[in-house]
Kinemage of the C-alpha trace (Angstrom):
@kinemage 1
@onewidth
@group {chain A} dominant
@subgroup {mainchain}
@vectorlist {calphas} color= white
{ca unk a 1} P -15.046 22.532 -0.918
{ca unk a 2} L -13.319 23.642 2.276
{ca unk a 3} L -9.915 22.057 2.781
{ca unk a 4} L -9.434 19.467 5.533
{ca unk a 5} L -7.414 20.776 8.473
{ca unk a 6} L -4.777 18.118 8.941
{ca unk a 7} L -2.147 17.186 11.523
{ca unk a 8} L 0.834 15.012 10.619
{ca unk a 9} L 2.160 12.409 13.092
{ca unk a 10} L 5.538 10.859 12.275
{ca unk a 11} L 8.071 12.866 10.288
{ca unk a 12} L 10.684 10.294 9.365
{ca unk a 13} L 8.888 8.621 6.450
{ca unk a 14} L 6.167 11.244 6.918
{ca unk a 15} L 8.449 14.039 5.696
{ca unk a 16} L 7.837 12.781 2.146
{ca unk a 17} L 4.099 13.077 2.723
{ca unk a 18} L 4.561 16.586 4.099
{ca unk a 19} L 6.289 17.560 0.854
{ca unk a 20} L 3.420 16.189 -1.243
{ca unk a 21} L 0.870 18.035 0.896
{ca unk a 22} L 2.649 21.362 0.532
{ca unk a 23} L 3.814 21.233 -3.094
{ca unk a 24} L 1.512 18.792 -4.927
{ca unk a 25} L -2.159 18.681 -5.923
{ca unk a 26} L -3.115 17.408 -2.455
{ca unk a 27} L -2.722 20.932 -1.088
{ca unk a 28} L -5.945 21.811 -2.910
{ca unk a 29} L -7.945 19.621 -0.509
{ca unk a 30} L -5.664 19.264 2.553
{ca unk a 31} L -4.627 22.136 4.810
{ca unk a 32} L -1.536 20.941 6.703
{ca unk a 33} L -1.924 22.784 10.002
{ca unk a 34} L 0.447 21.068 12.466
{ca unk a 35} L 3.310 18.553 12.482
{ca unk a 36} L 4.304 16.137 15.236
{ca unk a 37} L 7.249 13.889 16.013
{ca unk a 38} L 8.746 12.665 19.286
{ca unk a 39} L 12.146 13.693 17.892
{ca unk a 40} L 11.944 17.384 18.759
{ca unk a 41} L 14.751 18.432 16.431
{ca unk a 42} L 13.038 16.724 13.518
{ca unk a 43} L 9.677 18.263 14.421
{ca unk a 44} L 11.143 21.764 14.632
{ca unk a 45} L 13.189 21.401 11.448
{ca unk a 46} L 10.049 20.720 9.424
{ca unk a 47} L 7.708 22.947 11.431
{ca unk a 48} L 10.040 25.937 11.257
{ca unk a 49} L 10.625 25.478 7.524
{ca unk a 50} L 6.889 25.481 6.847
{ca unk a 51} L 5.987 28.004 9.571
{ca unk a 52} L 3.739 25.446 11.272
{ca unk a 53} L 3.188 24.741 14.973
{ca unk a 54} L 4.911 21.592 16.228
{ca unk a 55} L 3.895 18.913 18.710
{ca unk a 56} L 5.817 16.034 20.279
{ca unk a 57} L 3.143 13.415 20.935
{ca unk a 58} L -0.299 12.380 19.764
{ca unk a 59} L -2.110 13.862 22.767
{ca unk a 60} L -0.900 17.328 21.775
{ca unk a 61} L -2.344 16.875 18.284
{ca unk a 62} L -5.650 15.582 19.618
{ca unk a 63} L -5.918 18.605 21.882
{ca unk a 64} L -6.231 20.839 18.822
{ca unk a 65} L -9.985 20.902 18.204
{ca unk a 66} L -9.522 22.585 14.824
{ca unk a 67} L -7.875 19.490 13.317
{ca unk a 68} L -10.334 17.311 11.428
{ca unk a 69} L -7.912 14.537 10.481
{ca unk a 70} L -4.560 13.076 11.496
{ca unk a 71} L -1.968 11.469 9.251
{ca unk a 72} L -0.330 8.495 10.991
{ca unk a 73} L 3.075 7.756 9.475
{ca unk a 74} L 4.772 5.929 12.332
{ca unk a 75} L 5.713 2.223 12.239
{ca unk a 76} L 2.931 -0.349 11.764
{ca unk a 77} L 3.237 -2.174 15.102
{ca unk a 78} L 0.547 -0.920 17.476
{ca unk a 79} L -0.924 1.410 14.873
{ca unk a 80} L -4.457 0.099 15.447
{ca unk a 81} L -4.503 1.347 19.027
{ca unk a 82} L -3.152 4.708 17.944
{ca unk a 83} L -5.893 4.994 15.327
{ca unk a 84} L -8.509 3.938 17.873
{ca unk a 85} L -7.441 6.841 20.080
{ca unk a 86} L -7.727 9.233 17.147
{ca unk a 87} L -11.172 8.149 15.954
{ca unk a 88} L -12.527 8.177 19.517
{ca unk a 89} L -11.304 11.769 19.721
{ca unk a 90} L -13.577 12.513 16.757
{ca unk a 91} L -10.962 12.798 14.016
{ca unk a 92} L -10.408 10.980 10.716
{ca unk a 93} L -7.204 9.175 9.684
{ca unk a 94} L -4.966 8.818 6.657
{ca unk a 95} L -2.170 6.293 7.077
{ca unk a 96} L 0.173 4.116 5.055
{ca unk a 97} L 0.899 0.515 4.248
{ca unk a 98} L 1.454 -1.888 5.883
{ca unk a 99} L -1.539 -1.012 8.037
{ca unk a 100} L -0.681 -3.196 11.051
{ca unk a 101} L 1.265 -6.315 11.985
{ca unk a 102} L -1.732 -7.730 13.886
{ca unk a 103} L -4.643 -8.506 11.577
{ca unk a 104} L -7.211 -8.940 14.361
{ca unk a 105} L -6.357 -5.549 15.837
{ca unk a 106} L -6.601 -4.042 12.356
{ca unk a 107} L -10.043 -5.511 11.677
{ca unk a 108} L -11.330 -4.435 15.059
{ca unk a 109} L -10.312 -0.784 14.696
{ca unk a 110} L -11.517 -0.517 11.087
{ca unk a 111} L -14.927 -1.852 12.068
{ca unk a 112} L -15.047 0.572 14.998
{ca unk a 113} L -14.216 3.449 12.629
{ca unk a 114} L -17.154 2.459 10.432
{ca unk a 115} L -19.419 2.325 13.481
{ca unk a 116} L -18.290 5.779 14.604
{ca unk a 117} L -18.604 7.227 11.112
{ca unk a 118} L -14.903 8.056 10.905
{ca unk a 119} L -12.879 7.774 7.715
{ca unk a 120} L -9.709 5.639 7.843
{ca unk a 121} L -7.875 5.488 4.509
{ca unk a 122} L -4.463 4.250 3.450
{ca unk a 123} L -2.552 4.056 0.192
{ca unk a 124} L -2.644 0.250 -0.165
{ca unk a 125} L -5.193 -1.091 -0.514
{ca unk a 126} L -6.471 2.297 -1.624
{ca unk a 127} L -10.070 3.264 -0.840
{ca unk a 128} L -11.067 3.157 -4.514
{ca unk a 129} L -9.631 0.704 -7.019
{ca unk a 130} L -6.513 2.131 -8.718
{ca unk a 131} L -6.512 2.804 -12.485
{ca unk a 132} L -4.404 -0.227 -13.462
{ca unk a 133} L -6.793 -2.652 -11.777
{ca unk a 134} L -9.801 -0.810 -13.191
{ca unk a 135} L -8.282 -1.250 -16.652
{ca unk a 136} L -7.687 -4.967 -16.087
{ca unk a 137} L -11.326 -5.529 -15.101
{ca unk a 138} L -12.508 -3.395 -18.027
{ca unk a 139} L -10.552 -5.515 -20.525
{ca unk a 140} L -11.627 -8.728 -18.826
{ca unk a 141} L -15.273 -7.836 -19.405
{ca unk a 142} L -14.901 -6.120 -22.783
{ca unk a 143} L -12.977 -8.956 -24.436
{ca unk a 144} L -14.523 -11.840 -22.471
{ca unk a 145} L -11.111 -12.978 -21.247
{ca unk a 146} L -12.615 -15.510 -18.854
{ca unk a 147} L -11.193 -16.472 -15.480
{ca unk a 148} L -7.799 -15.265 -14.273
{ca unk a 149} L -5.312 -18.142 -14.216
{ca unk a 150} L -2.080 -16.634 -12.885
{ca unk a 151} L -0.431 -13.343 -11.943
{ca unk a 152} L 3.267 -12.512 -11.639
{ca unk a 153} L 4.399 -9.238 -10.095
{ca unk a 154} L 7.846 -7.680 -9.607
{ca unk a 155} L 9.040 -4.645 -7.676
{ca unk a 156} L 12.584 -3.628 -6.829
{ca unk a 157} L 14.847 -0.777 -5.860
{ca unk a 158} L 18.457 -0.348 -4.761
{ca unk a 159} L 18.863 0.075 -0.987
{ca unk a 160} L 22.096 -0.396 0.931
{ca unk a 161} L 20.710 0.071 4.417
{ca unk a 162} L 22.408 -0.117 7.790
{ca unk a 163} L 20.916 -1.335 11.040
{ca unk a 164} L 19.423 1.585 12.967
{ca unk a 165} L 17.393 -0.073 15.736
{ca unk a 166} L 14.024 0.746 14.155
{ca unk a 167} L 11.156 -1.668 13.494
{ca unk a 168} L 12.733 -2.425 10.109
{ca unk a 169} L 15.504 -4.337 11.913
{ca unk a 170} L 13.080 -6.702 13.658
{ca unk a 171} L 11.923 -9.816 11.720
{ca unk a 172} L 8.812 -9.979 13.925
{ca unk a 173} L 7.798 -6.395 13.144
{ca unk a 174} L 9.124 -6.439 9.571
{ca unk a 175} L 8.745 -10.017 8.298
{ca unk a 176} L 10.437 -10.771 4.956
{ca unk a 177} L 11.285 -7.080 4.749
{ca unk a 178} L 11.198 -6.366 0.993
{ca unk a 179} L 7.828 -8.104 0.763
{ca unk a 180} L 6.444 -6.323 3.839
{ca unk a 181} L 7.718 -2.901 2.784
{ca unk a 182} L 7.372 -3.045 -1.033
{ca unk a 183} L 5.630 -6.258 -2.015
{ca unk a 184} L 2.612 -5.490 0.183
{ca unk a 185} L 1.315 -3.209 -2.600
{ca unk a 186} L 1.341 -6.147 -4.976
{ca unk a 187} L -0.199 -8.518 -2.431
{ca unk a 188} L -3.114 -6.125 -1.983
{ca unk a 189} L -3.515 -5.668 -5.743
{ca unk a 190} L -3.440 -9.403 -6.332
{ca unk a 191} L -6.161 -10.031 -3.749
{ca unk a 192} L -8.388 -7.513 -5.544
{ca unk a 193} L -7.730 -9.255 -8.856
{ca unk a 194} L -7.793 -12.920 -7.836
{ca unk a 195} L -9.701 -13.110 -4.559
{ca unk a 196} L -8.948 -14.939 -1.331
{ca unk a 197} L -5.528 -16.523 -0.770
{ca unk a 198} L -5.429 -20.092 0.528
{ca unk a 199} L -1.710 -20.829 1.080
{ca unk a 200} L 1.685 -19.131 0.727
{ca unk a 201} L 5.333 -20.120 0.357
{ca unk a 202} L 8.296 -17.801 0.713
{ca unk a 203} L 12.005 -17.642 -0.092
{ca unk a 204} L 14.159 -14.794 1.204
{ca unk a 205} L 17.821 -13.857 1.575
{ca unk a 206} L 20.246 -11.149 2.626
{ca unk a 207} L 22.480 -10.000 -0.213
{ca unk a 208} L 23.657 -6.452 0.542
{ca unk a 209} L 21.713 -5.242 3.552
{ca unk a 210} L 23.332 -4.246 6.803
{ca unk a 211} L 20.061 -4.902 8.577
{ca unk a 212} L 19.319 -8.270 10.212
{ca unk a 213} L 16.207 -8.507 8.016
{ca unk a 214} L 16.093 -9.729 4.406
{ca unk a 215} L 16.568 -7.598 1.300
{ca unk a 216} L 15.613 -10.121 -1.417
{ca unk a 217} L 12.416 -12.208 -1.490
{ca unk a 218} L 9.989 -14.297 -3.515
{ca unk a 219} L 6.410 -15.073 -2.432
{ca unk a 220} L 4.142 -17.689 -4.019
{ca unk a 221} L 0.389 -17.542 -3.440
{ca unk a 222} L -2.252 -20.198 -4.068
{ca unk a 223} L -5.734 -18.692 -4.394
{ca unk a 224} L -8.936 -20.444 -3.434
{ca unk a 225} L -10.114 -19.990 -7.029
{ca unk a 226} L -7.219 -22.127 -8.293
{ca unk a 227} L -5.278 -19.137 -9.606
{ca unk a 228} L -1.570 -18.930 -8.771
{ca unk a 229} L 0.390 -15.773 -7.944
{ca unk a 230} L 4.052 -14.977 -7.478
{ca unk a 231} L 5.729 -11.783 -6.290
{ca unk a 232} L 9.414 -10.862 -6.427
{ca unk a 233} L 10.418 -7.926 -4.206
{ca unk a 234} L 13.983 -6.769 -3.711
{ca unk a 235} L 16.142 -3.941 -2.396
{ca unk a 236} L 19.114 -5.224 -4.442
{ca unk a 237} L 18.485 -4.099 -8.040
{ca unk a 238} L 19.640 -0.833 -9.629
{ca unk a 239} L 18.549 -0.613 -13.274
{ca unk a 240} L 17.217 2.964 -13.435
{ca unk a 241} L 13.690 1.566 -13.085
{ca unk a 242} L 12.885 1.475 -9.357
{ca unk a 243} L 9.374 0.638 -8.157
{ca unk a 244} L 8.338 -0.454 -11.643
{ca unk a 245} L 5.540 -2.707 -10.335
{ca unk a 246} L 5.675 -5.014 -13.351
{ca unk a 247} L 2.759 -7.401 -13.899
{ca unk a 248} L 1.900 -10.315 -16.162
{ca unk a 249} L -1.747 -11.313 -15.672
{ca unk a 250} L -2.934 -14.426 -17.510
{ca unk a 251} L -6.590 -15.154 -18.254
{ca unk a 252} L -8.178 -18.097 -20.040
{ca unk a 253} L -8.236 -16.134 -23.292
{ca unk a 254} L -5.622 -13.417 -23.035
{ca unk a 255} L -2.754 -11.801 -21.141
{ca unk a 256} L -2.328 -8.321 -19.695
{ca unk a 257} L 1.175 -6.877 -19.284
{ca unk a 258} L 2.064 -3.851 -17.155
{ca unk a 259} L 5.508 -2.219 -17.239
{ca unk a 260} L 7.073 -5.347 -18.740
{ca unk a 261} L 10.092 -5.225 -21.103
{ca unk a 262} L 10.267 -1.543 -22.109
{ca unk a 263} L 11.207 -1.140 -25.759
{ca unk a 264} L 13.096 2.142 -25.335
{ca unk a 265} L 14.766 4.297 -22.684
{ca unk a 266} L 11.795 6.684 -22.975
{ca unk a 267} L 9.448 3.874 -21.887
{ca unk a 268} L 11.448 2.932 -18.769
{ca unk a 269} L 9.186 4.743 -16.336
{ca unk a 270} L 5.932 4.769 -18.297
{ca unk a 271} L 2.879 3.263 -16.609
{ca unk a 272} L 2.068 1.184 -19.653
{ca unk a 273} L -0.456 -1.661 -19.929
{ca unk a 274} L -0.860 -3.989 -22.891
{ca unk a 275} L -3.560 -6.552 -23.684
{ca unk a 276} L -2.911 -9.504 -25.972
{ca unk a 277} L -5.881 -11.749 -26.813
{ca unk a 278} L -7.785 -13.540 -29.524
{ca unk a 279} L -10.891 -13.668 -27.303
{ca unk a 280} L -12.460 -16.177 -29.703
{ca unk a 281} L -12.215 -13.694 -32.564
{ca unk a 282} L -9.421 -12.004 -34.480
{ca unk a 283} L -6.183 -11.234 -32.554
{ca unk a 284} L -6.208 -8.045 -30.461
{ca unk a 285} L -3.261 -5.957 -29.276
{ca unk a 286} L -4.233 -2.891 -27.238
{ca unk a 287} L -2.113 -0.402 -25.246
{ca unk a 288} L -2.926 2.230 -22.615
{ca unk a 289} L -0.691 4.577 -20.643
{ca unk a 290} L -1.929 5.456 -17.161
{ca unk a 291} L -1.390 8.688 -15.252
{ca unk a 292} L -1.135 6.942 -11.877
{ca unk a 293} L -0.504 3.462 -10.519
{ca unk a 294} L -1.611 1.550 -7.439
{ca unk a 295} L -0.233 2.665 -4.087
{ca unk a 296} L -1.089 6.355 -4.454
{ca unk a 297} L -2.643 8.361 -1.617
{ca unk a 298} L -6.137 9.291 -2.774
{ca unk a 299} L -6.339 12.652 -1.009
{ca unk a 300} L -9.303 13.908 -3.009
{ca unk a 301} L -11.245 10.729 -2.174
{ca unk a 302} L -10.279 11.162 1.493
{ca unk a 303} L -11.593 14.724 1.487
{ca unk a 304} L -14.840 13.750 -0.228
{ca unk a 305} L -15.447 10.915 2.253
{ca unk a 306} L -14.896 13.235 5.225
{ca unk a 307} L -17.363 15.699 3.704
{ca unk a 308} L -19.963 12.933 3.652
{ca unk a 309} L -19.834 11.509 0.136
{ca unk a 310} L -20.832 7.847 -0.099
{ca unk a 311} L -18.038 6.060 -1.938
{ca unk a 312} L -19.294 3.300 -4.214
{ca unk a 313} L -17.190 0.119 -4.331
{ca unk a 314} L -14.865 1.372 -1.586
{ca unk a 315} L -12.420 -1.079 -0.071
{ca unk a 316} L -13.832 -2.864 2.974
{ca unk a 317} L -12.172 -3.606 6.330
{ca unk a 318} L -12.074 -7.298 5.379
{ca unk a 319} L -10.252 -6.499 2.122
{ca unk a 320} L -7.659 -4.479 4.029
{ca unk a 321} L -7.188 -7.284 6.528
{ca unk a 322} L -6.965 -9.984 3.840
{ca unk a 323} L -3.530 -8.675 2.893
{ca unk a 324} L -2.433 -8.678 6.533
{ca unk a 325} L -3.524 -12.310 6.871
{ca unk a 326} L -1.212 -13.099 3.955
{ca unk a 327} L 1.617 -11.271 5.745
{ca unk a 328} L 1.025 -13.281 8.919
{ca unk a 329} L 1.109 -16.555 6.971
{ca unk a 330} L 4.219 -15.341 5.121
{ca unk a 331} L 5.925 -14.651 8.452
{ca unk a 332} L 5.136 -18.178 9.630
{ca unk a 333} L 6.377 -19.611 6.334
{ca unk a 334} L 9.659 -17.694 6.637
{ca unk a 335} L 10.270 -19.359 10.011
{ca unk a 336} L 9.006 -22.853 9.180
{ca unk a 337} L 10.265 -23.182 5.611
{ca unk a 338} L 6.924 -24.811 4.776
{ca unk a 339} L 3.752 -23.906 2.955
{ca unk a 340} L 1.452 -22.064 5.382
{ca unk a 341} L -2.305 -21.687 5.244
{ca unk a 342} L -3.828 -18.191 5.221
{ca unk a 343} L -6.633 -17.660 7.721
{ca unk a 344} L -9.920 -16.462 6.239
{ca unk a 345} L -11.174 -13.046 7.254
């Protein structure tokens, strides 16, 4: 299959994506052909290193008819309009979480992309269900675990950031920052597992950060099914296990654990899932170790979709926007201190 000629917009966070496209397996399906950033020094530093042409704004990228797709790795505010410009220029899009701060704008542009036949993918929620969620559904069916009752998720890292005037300093553009920047993966996963969220509550604080936004947060979710979820996301913890994405998922007749309580130093960064159940029969204890986790960029899937493959069970615009509706309710809850209702998509 011919590689997708690809232009990269946004080289601050996007520089990490550039590295994966030039040194990882993604280079087998993506041909990085041009890089773009409004910071000219940054654009030239990366472009010169990789011997790639550089651009300084989106219009320059769109003027290159050879590019089939654009990677959008700028801040989330206003991203929908940027993507609309790209798809109307006839190109596909790969972008990152969080997709947008405005859920209505997000839904509108994703539906337009479908109408135009343009592919818009992001890493969370990923276009196809990630392996850990696939495994959870497999066990649920195989062992007749029944309905999900509750889910607890944790993600942390150790950041000691300073204010820099970017969108990450603005509580309106980056509400409950550790949840918006890290916990959003877990919000999207939880929606896929438990369905539509009805209400949210939030607690957040500033412990170490030099930014005016939070660095420590807890989110509680009430699902329309009656299931309850909670997510802890923090930039304050250094335990040699960053981004562990721990999960405890309770069903009527069993519990699934992911990356919970490693038993040895060697297991610290394993993507390990464990099922414990009686399932109405003899006790069962089953383990699997996964190659990848949720939140990965599915470059091969992106390439296949652009080449016309029909993706079965692909994430829908409404599923993408469901997570953004939770973020909007979370933002209101952070200001009001009350439980806030999540608008249906």
